[in-house]
BATIRO-776693 format. One record per residue: z, y, x of N, C-alpha, C in turn; residue number from 1; residue in three letters. Coordinates in steps of 0.1 Angstrom, whole numbers, always signed. Layout:
<miros>
+-------+-------+-------+-------+-------+-------+-------+-------+-------+------+------+
|   nzz |   nyy |   nxx |  cazz |  cayy |  caxx |   czz |   cyy |   cxx | resi | resn |
+-------+-------+-------+-------+-------+-------+-------+-------+-------+------+------+
|     Z |     Y |     X |     Z |     Y |     X |     Z |     Y |     X |  NUM |  ala |
...
+-------+-------+-------+-------+-------+-------+-------+-------+-------+------+------+
</miros>
This chain:
<miros>
+-------+-------+-------+-------+-------+-------+-------+-------+-------+------+------+
|   nzz |   nyy |   nxx |  cazz |  cayy |  caxx |   czz |   cyy |   cxx | resi | resn |
+-------+-------+-------+-------+-------+-------+-------+-------+-------+------+------+
|  -623 |   +61 |  +304 |  -621 |   +59 |  +291 |  -611 |   +50 |  +282 |    1 |  met |
|  -611 |   +61 |  +268 |  -603 |   +60 |  +260 |  -608 |   +45 |  +250 |    2 |  pro |
|  -600 |   +36 |  +247 |  -606 |   +30 |  +235 |  -610 |   +29 |  +226 |    3 |  ser |
|  -618 |   +26 |  +218 |  -625 |   +22 |  +204 |  -621 |   +18 |  +198 |    4 |  cys |
|  -623 |   +23 |  +189 |  -617 |    +8 |  +173 |  -627 |    +7 |  +163 |    5 |  val |
|  -628 |    -2 |  +157 |  -642 |    +0 |  +151 |  -634 |    -9 |  +136 |    6 |  leu |
|  -633 |    -1 |  +126 |  -630 |    -5 |  +113 |  -639 |    +1 |  +104 |    7 |  arg |
|  -634 |    -9 |   +86 |  -645 |    +0 |   +77 |  -646 |   +11 |   +78 |    8 |  pro |
|  -651 |   +16 |   +68 |  -656 |   +33 |   +62 |  -643 |   +38 |   +56 |    9 |  ile |
|  -638 |   +53 |   +56 |  -630 |   +54 |   +45 |  -638 |   +69 |   +43 |   10 |  arg |
|  -630 |   +71 |   +29 |  -636 |   +83 |   +25 |  -639 |   +98 |   +34 |   11 |  pro |
|  -624 |   +98 |   +42 |  -623 |  +109 |   +48 |  -634 |  +108 |   +61 |   12 |  glu |
|  -641 |   +99 |   +62 |  -656 |   +99 |   +70 |  -663 |  +101 |   +68 |   13 |  asp |
|  -675 |  +106 |   +59 |  -679 |  +106 |   +55 |  -693 |  +120 |   +58 |   14 |  asp |
|  -683 |  +130 |   +60 |  -686 |  +136 |   +69 |  -695 |  +137 |   +82 |   15 |  ala |
|  -684 |  +131 |   +85 |  -683 |  +127 |  +102 |  -702 |  +118 |  +107 |   16 |  ala |
|  -696 |  +105 |   +94 |  -709 |  +101 |   +98 |  -724 |  +104 |   +91 |   17 |  val |
|  -721 |  +117 |   +79 |  -740 |  +121 |   +79 |  -740 |  +126 |   +92 |   18 |  ala |
|  -729 |  +137 |   +98 |  -733 |  +143 |  +106 |  -738 |  +136 |  +119 |   19 |  ala |
|  -731 |  +123 |  +123 |  -737 |  +114 |  +133 |  -754 |  +105 |  +127 |   20 |  ile |
|  -755 |  +106 |  +116 |  -768 |  +105 |  +113 |  -776 |  +107 |  +115 |   21 |  ile |
|  -779 |  +123 |  +108 |  -787 |  +135 |  +106 |  -787 |  +139 |  +121 |   22 |  arg |
|  -776 |  +136 |  +127 |  -784 |  +143 |  +145 |  -788 |  +138 |  +155 |   23 |  asp |
|  -785 |  +123 |  +151 |  -796 |  +110 |  +163 |  -809 |  +107 |  +155 |   24 |  val |
|  -805 |  +109 |  +146 |  -819 |  +107 |  +137 |  -829 |  +119 |  +142 |   25 |  met |
|  -828 |  +130 |  +140 |  -831 |  +141 |  +145 |  -835 |  +141 |  +161 |   26 |  thr |
|  -821 |  +137 |  +167 |  -824 |  +136 |  +180 |  -834 |  +126 |  +189 |   27 |  glu |
|  -840 |  +119 |  +174 |  -851 |  +108 |  +182 |  -861 |  +109 |  +175 |   28 |  his |
|  -863 |  +118 |  +164 |  -878 |  +125 |  +163 |  -880 |  +118 |  +146 |   29 |  gly |
|  -869 |  +117 |  +138 |  -869 |  +107 |  +127 |  -866 |  +115 |  +115 |   30 |  cys |
|  -876 |  +132 |  +114 |  -863 |  +136 |  +104 |  -873 |  +140 |   +96 |   31 |  cys |
|  -886 |  +137 |   +96 |  -896 |  +136 |   +83 |  -901 |  +126 |   +78 |   32 |  gly |
|  -907 |  +120 |   +69 |  -906 |  +118 |   +53 |  -906 |  +104 |   +57 |   33 |  ser |
|  -899 |   +96 |   +45 |  -901 |   +84 |   +54 |  -889 |   +80 |   +66 |   34 |  gly |
|  -882 |   +82 |   +65 |  -865 |   +80 |   +73 |  -852 |   +77 |   +63 |   35 |  phe |
|  -841 |   +73 |   +71 |  -832 |   +68 |   +65 |  -826 |   +83 |   +63 |   36 |  ala |
|  -822 |   +87 |   +72 |  -816 |  +105 |   +69 |  -821 |  +113 |   +61 |   37 |  ile |
|  -831 |  +108 |   +50 |  -832 |  +114 |   +36 |  -824 |  +107 |   +25 |   38 |  his |
|  -816 |   +93 |   +28 |  -812 |   +86 |   +16 |  -799 |   +95 |   +10 |   39 |  asp |
|  -803 |   +87 |    +0 |  -789 |   +97 |    -5 |  -779 |   +96 |    +0 |   40 |  ala |
|  -777 |   +81 |    +0 |  -765 |   +75 |    +5 |  -755 |   +83 |   +20 |   41 |  glu |
|  -763 |   +91 |   +25 |  -762 |   +93 |   +37 |  -749 |  +107 |   +33 |   42 |  val |
|  -749 |  +111 |   +25 |  -738 |  +120 |   +20 |  -724 |  +116 |   +22 |   43 |  gln |
|  -722 |  +105 |   +17 |  -709 |   +92 |    +7 |  -709 |   +80 |   +10 |   44 |  ala |
|  -714 |   +76 |   +26 |  -712 |   +58 |   +28 |  -702 |   +58 |   +23 |   45 |  met |
|  -695 |   +58 |   +15 |  -677 |   +49 |   +17 |  -685 |   +46 |    +5 |   46 |  his |
|  -685 |   +52 |    -8 |  -694 |   +51 |   -21 |  -698 |   +35 |   -20 |   47 |  arg |
|  -714 |   +33 |   -10 |  -724 |   +27 |   -11 |  -717 |   +14 |    -2 |   48 |  his |
|  -705 |   +17 |    +7 |  -704 |    +8 |   +13 |  -691 |    +2 |   +13 |   49 |  tyr |
|  -686 |    -4 |    -5 |  -677 |    -5 |    -8 |  -672 |   -18 |    -4 |   50 |  pro |
|  -677 |   -30 |    +1 |  -668 |   -40 |    +9 |  -681 |   -51 |    +6 |   51 |  gly |
|  -671 |   -67 |    +0 |  -683 |   -68 |    -5 |  -701 |   -75 |    +3 |   52 |  gly |
|  -711 |   -66 |    -6 |  -724 |   -73 |    -2 |  -727 |   -60 |    +7 |   53 |  glu |
|  -718 |   -57 |    +4 |  -728 |   -41 |   +13 |  -712 |   -37 |   +22 |   54 |  ala |
|  -714 |   -36 |   +32 |  -700 |   -25 |   +40 |  -704 |   -15 |   +56 |   55 |  arg |
|  -699 |   -13 |   +60 |  -703 |    -4 |   +75 |  -686 |    -3 |   +82 |   56 |  tyr |
|  -690 |    +1 |   +88 |  -680 |    +3 |   +96 |  -681 |   +14 |  +105 |   57 |  tyr |
|  -672 |   +21 |  +114 |  -673 |   +30 |  +123 |  -662 |   +32 |  +135 |   58 |  val |
|  -671 |   +36 |  +141 |  -667 |   +35 |  +160 |  -660 |   +45 |  +159 |   59 |  val |
|  -651 |   +42 |  +164 |  -638 |   +57 |  +163 |  -630 |   +58 |  +179 |   60 |  thr |
|  -629 |   +69 |  +188 |  -623 |   +72 |  +199 |  -614 |   +78 |  +196 |   61 |  gln |
|  -597 |   +78 |  +197 |  -591 |   +89 |  +198 |  -587 |   +92 |  +184 |   62 |  gln |
|  -594 |   +86 |  +176 |  -590 |   +93 |  +161 |  -604 |  +100 |  +149 |   63 |  gly |
|  -614 |  +100 |  +165 |  -624 |  +103 |  +161 |  -642 |   +98 |  +158 |   64 |  glu |
|  -647 |  +101 |  +147 |  -659 |   +83 |  +145 |  -668 |   +95 |  +151 |   65 |  val |
|  -672 |   +85 |  +162 |  -683 |   +87 |  +170 |  -697 |   +77 |  +165 |   66 |  leu |
|  -695 |   +66 |  +159 |  -706 |   +63 |  +158 |  -702 |   +48 |  +143 |   67 |  gly |
|  -714 |   +46 |  +136 |  -712 |   +35 |  +125 |  -724 |   +25 |  +125 |   68 |  gly |
|  -722 |   +19 |  +114 |  -735 |   +10 |  +113 |  -729 |    -1 |   +97 |   69 |  gly |
|  -738 |    -5 |   +95 |  -734 |   -17 |   +81 |  -748 |   -18 |   +74 |   70 |  gly |
|  -749 |   -29 |   +62 |  -755 |   -36 |   +62 |  -750 |   -38 |   +43 |   71 |  phe |
|  -764 |   -42 |   +38 |  -765 |   -39 |   +22 |  -776 |   -48 |   +16 |   72 |  ala |
|  -778 |   -55 |   +13 |  -789 |   -68 |    +5 |  -800 |   -53 |    +9 |   73 |  arg |
|  -805 |   -64 |   +13 |  -826 |   -58 |   +13 |  -827 |   -53 |    +1 |   74 |  leu |
|  -835 |   -39 |    -4 |  -838 |   -36 |   -15 |  -851 |   -40 |   -15 |   75 |  ala |
|  -848 |   -46 |   -27 |  -861 |   -50 |   -33 |  -857 |   -67 |   -35 |   76 |  gly |
|  -853 |   -73 |   -33 |  -842 |   -88 |   -28 |  -833 |   -87 |   -38 |   77 |  thr |
|  -834 |  -103 |   -36 |  -825 |  -108 |   -53 |  -811 |  -113 |   -39 |   78 |  thr |
|  -803 |  -114 |   -46 |  -793 |  -123 |   -46 |  -795 |  -136 |   -37 |   79 |  ala |
|  -808 |  -143 |   -44 |  -812 |  -161 |   -40 |  -820 |  -160 |   -28 |   80 |  asn |
|  -824 |  -147 |   -25 |  -832 |  -146 |    -8 |  -820 |  -144 |    +1 |   81 |  asp |
|  -808 |  -137 |    +0 |  -797 |  -144 |   +12 |  -800 |  -134 |   +21 |   82 |  ala |
|  -812 |  -124 |   +16 |  -814 |  -111 |   +30 |  -805 |   -97 |   +30 |   83 |  thr |
|  -797 |   -93 |   +39 |  -795 |   -79 |   +38 |  -806 |   -68 |   +53 |   84 |  cys |
|  -797 |   -60 |   +51 |  -809 |   -50 |   +58 |  -795 |   -50 |   +66 |   85 |  glu |
|  -799 |   -47 |   +74 |  -788 |   -37 |   +87 |  -790 |   -27 |   +89 |   86 |  leu |
|  -781 |   -15 |   +88 |  -786 |    +1 |   +81 |  -775 |    +7 |   +88 |   87 |  arg |
|  -778 |   +21 |   +92 |  -782 |   +34 |   +94 |  -770 |   +29 |  +103 |   88 |  lys |
|  -770 |   +28 |  +116 |  -762 |   +22 |  +129 |  -764 |   +32 |  +140 |   89 |  met |
|  -758 |   +45 |  +144 |  -760 |   +49 |  +151 |  -751 |   +51 |  +157 |   90 |  tyr |
|  -747 |   +57 |  +168 |  -737 |   +62 |  +185 |  -743 |   +78 |  +184 |   91 |  phe |
|  -730 |   +83 |  +187 |  -732 |  +100 |  +193 |  -735 |   +94 |  +210 |   92 |  arg |
|  -742 |   +98 |  +215 |  -744 |   +96 |  +234 |  -730 |   +93 |  +240 |   93 |  ser |
|  -720 |   +99 |  +236 |  -705 |   +97 |  +245 |  -702 |   +83 |  +245 |   94 |  ala |
|  -711 |   +72 |  +233 |  -707 |   +60 |  +231 |  -716 |   +51 |  +240 |   95 |  leu |
|  -726 |   +56 |  +243 |  -740 |   +50 |  +241 |  -735 |   +40 |  +260 |   96 |  arg |
|  -739 |   +29 |  +263 |  -743 |   +21 |  +273 |  -728 |   +15 |  +273 |   97 |  gly |
|  -722 |   +19 |  +267 |  -709 |    +8 |  +272 |  -702 |    -2 |  +262 |   98 |  arg |
|  -718 |    -4 |  +253 |  -712 |   -27 |  +254 |  -709 |   -24 |  +238 |   99 |  gly |
|  -702 |   -11 |  +233 |  -700 |    -8 |  +220 |  -713 |   -21 |  +205 |  100 |  leu |
|  -723 |   -13 |  +207 |  -734 |   -15 |  +202 |  -736 |   -28 |  +195 |  101 |  gly |
|  -731 |   -34 |  +213 |  -734 |   -49 |  +207 |  -720 |   -57 |  +201 |  102 |  arg |
|  -709 |   -52 |  +203 |  -697 |   -54 |  +194 |  -699 |   -52 |  +182 |  103 |  glu |
|  -702 |   -37 |  +182 |  -701 |   -34 |  +167 |  -712 |   -43 |  +155 |  104 |  leu |
|  -726 |   -48 |  +163 |  -737 |   -54 |  +161 |  -732 |   -72 |  +154 |  105 |  leu |
|  -726 |   -75 |  +163 |  -715 |   -88 |  +166 |  -705 |   -87 |  +154 |  106 |  leu |
|  -702 |   -83 |  +153 |  -690 |   -80 |  +142 |  -698 |   -79 |  +132 |  107 |  leu |
|  -707 |   -67 |  +125 |  -716 |   -71 |  +114 |  -722 |   -82 |  +111 |  108 |  leu |
|  -730 |   -89 |  +117 |  -734 |  -103 |  +118 |  -724 |  -109 |  +111 |  109 |  leu |
|  -713 |  -110 |  +120 |  -701 |  -125 |  +112 |  -699 |  -117 |   +95 |  110 |  asp |
|  -700 |  -108 |   +99 |  -694 |   -99 |   +81 |  -704 |  -105 |   +69 |  111 |  glu |
|  -718 |  -103 |   +83 |  -732 |  -107 |   +72 |  -729 |  -121 |   +61 |  112 |  met |
|  -724 |  -129 |   +75 |  -723 |  -143 |   +70 |  -715 |  -144 |   +56 |  113 |  arg |
|  -704 |  -146 |   +62 |  -690 |  -140 |   +52 |  -694 |  -137 |   +38 |  114 |  ala |
|  -703 |  -126 |   +39 |  -712 |  -119 |   +26 |  -717 |  -129 |   +19 |  115 |  ala |
|  -724 |  -143 |   +28 |  -730 |  -151 |   +21 |  -746 |  -148 |   +22 |  116 |  gly |
|  -748 |  -140 |   +35 |  -764 |  -138 |   +37 |  -767 |  -151 |   +49 |  117 |  tyr |
|  -774 |  -157 |   +50 |  -786 |  -161 |   +58 |  -800 |  -155 |   +64 |  118 |  arg |
|  -799 |  -144 |   +64 |  -811 |  -133 |   +71 |  -809 |  -127 |   +70 |  119 |  arg |
|  -806 |  -116 |   +86 |  -801 |   -99 |   +86 |  -821 |   -92 |   +90 |  120 |  cys |
|  -824 |   -85 |   +81 |  -835 |   -76 |   +86 |  -838 |   -63 |   +86 |  121 |  tyr |
|  -841 |   -60 |   +96 |  -837 |   -44 |  +105 |  -857 |   -41 |  +109 |  122 |  leu |
|  -855 |   -26 |   +98 |  -859 |   -16 |  +108 |  -858 |    -8 |  +118 |  123 |  glu |
|  -863 |    -5 |  +127 |  -866 |   +10 |  +136 |  -880 |   +12 |  +139 |  124 |  thr |
|  -879 |   +19 |  +155 |  -893 |   +32 |  +161 |  -898 |   +26 |  +173 |  125 |  thr |
|  -907 |   +29 |  +173 |  -908 |   +19 |  +189 |  -907 |   +21 |  +195 |  126 |  ser |
|  -901 |   +41 |  +195 |  -902 |   +46 |  +209 |  -880 |   +50 |  +206 |  127 |  trp |
|  -874 |   +37 |  +195 |  -864 |   +36 |  +199 |  -861 |   +23 |  +214 |  128 |  met |
|  -863 |   +23 |  +221 |  -862 |   +13 |  +227 |  -852 |    -3 |  +233 |  129 |  his |
|  -844 |   +12 |  +234 |  -822 |    +9 |  +240 |  -821 |    +0 |  +224 |  130 |  ala |
|  -831 |    +5 |  +214 |  -824 |    -5 |  +201 |  -832 |   -14 |  +201 |  131 |  ala |
|  -842 |   -16 |  +203 |  -849 |   -22 |  +202 |  -846 |   -37 |  +215 |  132 |  gln |
|  -835 |   -34 |  +228 |  -837 |   -40 |  +237 |  -824 |   -48 |  +230 |  133 |  arg |
|  -816 |   -41 |  +222 |  -798 |   -48 |  +215 |  -803 |   -60 |  +206 |  134 |  leu |
|  -818 |   -57 |  +200 |  -819 |   -63 |  +188 |  -821 |   -77 |  +199 |  135 |  tyr |
|  -832 |   -78 |  +202 |  -836 |   -88 |  +212 |  -830 |   -98 |  +212 |  136 |  arg |
|  -815 |   -87 |  +222 |  -808 |   -98 |  +228 |  -802 |  -101 |  +222 |  137 |  ala |
|  -800 |   -97 |  +200 |  -786 |  -107 |  +196 |  -795 |  -115 |  +186 |  138 |  ala |
|  -809 |  -116 |  +189 |  -815 |  -132 |  +186 |  -824 |  -126 |  +177 |  139 |  gly |
|  -830 |  -114 |  +173 |  -835 |  -109 |  +161 |  -847 |  -109 |  +168 |  140 |  phe |
|  -858 |  -113 |  +158 |  -880 |  -117 |  +162 |  -882 |  -106 |  +155 |  141 |  thr |
|  -894 |   -95 |  +164 |  -900 |   -91 |  +160 |  -908 |   -91 |  +146 |  142 |  glu |
|  -908 |   -86 |  +138 |  -925 |   -90 |  +120 |  -931 |   -81 |  +128 |  143 |  leu |
|  -944 |   -84 |  +118 |  -961 |   -81 |  +118 |  -959 |   -69 |  +108 |  144 |  ala |
|  -952 |   -69 |   +97 |  -948 |   -62 |   +90 |  -937 |   -55 |   +83 |  145 |  ala |
|  -932 |   -47 |   +72 |  -920 |   -47 |   +69 |  -919 |   -55 |   +58 |  146 |  ala |
|  -908 |   -57 |   +53 |  -903 |   -65 |   +41 |  -894 |   -53 |   +32 |  147 |  glu |
|  -894 |   -58 |   +25 |  -885 |   -51 |    +9 |  -889 |   -41 |    +7 |  148 |  gly |
|  -883 |   -27 |    -1 |  -887 |   -19 |    -7 |  -874 |    -4 |    -5 |  149 |  ala |
|  -874 |    -7 |   +14 |  -868 |    +6 |   +19 |  -871 |   +23 |   +17 |  150 |  thr |
|  -885 |   +21 |   +19 |  -893 |   +34 |   +16 |  -890 |   +39 |   +29 |  151 |  gly |
|  -889 |   +35 |   +39 |  -889 |   +40 |   +50 |  -902 |   +35 |   +58 |  152 |  his |
|  -910 |   +44 |   +52 |  -926 |   +40 |   +59 |  -926 |   +55 |   +74 |  153 |  his |
|  -916 |   +57 |   +80 |  -916 |   +66 |   +90 |  -915 |   +51 |  +103 |  154 |  gly |
|  -908 |   +39 |  +100 |  -909 |   +30 |  +107 |  -911 |   +22 |  +114 |  155 |  cys |
|  -921 |   +17 |  +127 |  -930 |    +9 |  +129 |  -926 |    -3 |  +136 |  156 |  asp |
|  -914 |    -4 |  +132 |  -909 |   -21 |  +135 |  -901 |   -25 |  +135 |  157 |  arg |
|  -902 |   -33 |  +128 |  -890 |   -44 |  +118 |  -890 |   -61 |  +126 |  158 |  phe |
|  -872 |   -58 |  +127 |  -872 |   -73 |  +130 |  -862 |   -80 |  +115 |  159 |  phe |
|  -860 |   -93 |  +121 |  -849 |  -106 |  +114 |  -845 |  -113 |  +122 |  160 |  ala |
|  -833 |  -121 |  +116 |  -826 |  -131 |  +121 |  -820 |  -144 |  +114 |  161 |  arg |
|  -822 |  -152 |  +116 |  -812 |  -159 |  +106 |  -800 |  -160 |  +110 |  162 |  gly |
|  -789 |  -159 |   +97 |  -773 |  -158 |  +105 |  -769 |  -171 |  +105 |  163 |  leu |
+-------+-------+-------+-------+-------+-------+-------+-------+-------+------+------+
</miros>
């Protein structure tokens, strides 16, 4: 298999990232109300993740964007809380099972620390088993309830870890 490149999102990646988010969320039944598929930022991810406190990385293979993930301050929290949210980490099926999710997650955790965050929170669903395994293996622990004000009431599993 050709090697993959992890790099910060660029404006020209927006359409591909939006399609990946829509397709993968729909594939996993996360297309109704209360899921990130409806977030306004999906159409222009590069504008919402400019660097600094909010970063988004894409995974490319032979120049084609096949996945991505990012982070930003957890909505409903302050800078003093130093809590970010892992956001919109999705891969096309061609990338899954190759260790790239782990590689991207480790990069993002390093970037979160560099941005000054001390804690990472995330939301997922009970039926996204592979994602939950990845998060647990990376040191995330499950929480009893949602945190922040993400608006993603369709999610039913919540995790966090210190950075």
